[in-house]
N, C-alpha and C positions, 0 to 999 in steps of 0.2 A: 719636254719628260713625261708631260701628260699623254700622250703619245704611246711612249714606248712602253712595250708589252713586257719587259722583266721591270719594268721600277712601283714595286710595291708598296708604295710612297701614299698613304689616303689624302695627306696637304694637298699635293699636287695634281690630284683632281678633281678639291672641291675649287681652289683657285678659279677666280673670276675671268673669261679670258682677255684680254689687250682691251684697253681702250685707247680710242685715239682722241684731239682733242674735238673742242662744242659740247664733247660729252658731258656733262652733267658727273661725274664718275673721275672724269678725267686729271691728274696729278693729284690723286685725297688719296689716304689709306682708306682700304675697306670697312665697312661699319661695324661701327659690333667688337677691331681688334684692339688690340693693345694699344697700336703703333695710333691710330682713331686720338684716344681715353692720353693719353701724354702729349699728341700737341692739345688739346684741349687742357689740360690742365695749364701746358707753357705759355697757352696765351691768357687763363686767368691770371697767374706768377706774372706776369707781364704789365697785363689792365691795371693790378692792385701797386707796383711799383710805377706806375702814369700816373696815379691818385693820390700817389706818396708825391712827390715830383711837386702836380702843382699844387700840394698843400703847403709844401715848404716855399716854392714860388711865391704865395700868398702871404707869408708867414715875416720869410726873408722880403720881398720887395718892398719897394714905394707906390704908393697911388700913385701916376701922371693928373694931369689934368685930366683926360680921356675915358678919367674913371678905369683903364687896365691896370693890375700891378704888373707890376716891371722887377726885375734886374738885373744885375751884370753879370755875363759864364763866368766870370773867374769865383764872384763872392758863393755862387752857387755852388760853383765846386768846390770853392771848400766848405763850405757847408756836406753837400747830399754826399761825396766824397767818406766819408764816415761810416753811410749808411750804406752805400754801394760802391761799386767800381766801373758801375754802366750806366756812368752820368748822360753824357754824350749818344751813346743806345736807342736809350730812353729818352732824349732831349727827341732827337729825330720820329721816337714814334708816338708818340706826342703831336708833334710842328703833322705828322701825317694824316692825325688822328682829329688837325686843328680845333685841338688846345694852344698851344702855347705859339708864339708866330717869332723869330731872328732871321740879319738877312746871313747870307750862308750856306752851305751845302757844307762841308762841316767845322765842329768848333774845334781845336785843336787848344788847349791848358797852353799859359803863356802868351805865347802871340794873339789868341781872342778874350784877354783878360776882361777887355773893354766892351765888347758886344753886348746889348743890348738883348735881353729873354724876354719877353710881355706874355702875359697869360690872357687867355681870349677868355 
């Protein structure tokens, strides 16, 4: 559309050229765009949920011999599900950031209720 002489849409002409892999802007929204702001807001919201999850683990868990607080997934699920229905997703994000540890790739309610989650 940028090359279309019959197009009068100025927004098309102002779009940046297509980026390629390796380019720092590749896969990112344009700076200052509403899309970029929504992404930042979502990242902040998830960060707050991870913090809240860690606080709940600290409150409901028990301190082990190694000094780390641990809780079973079943106990955490019952406590946290009243706050948010995204327990597993937030746990995975917390593990990605090195805040918690648990065995397995995914946790399932009922099946994995005895899996121990340790707050690092």
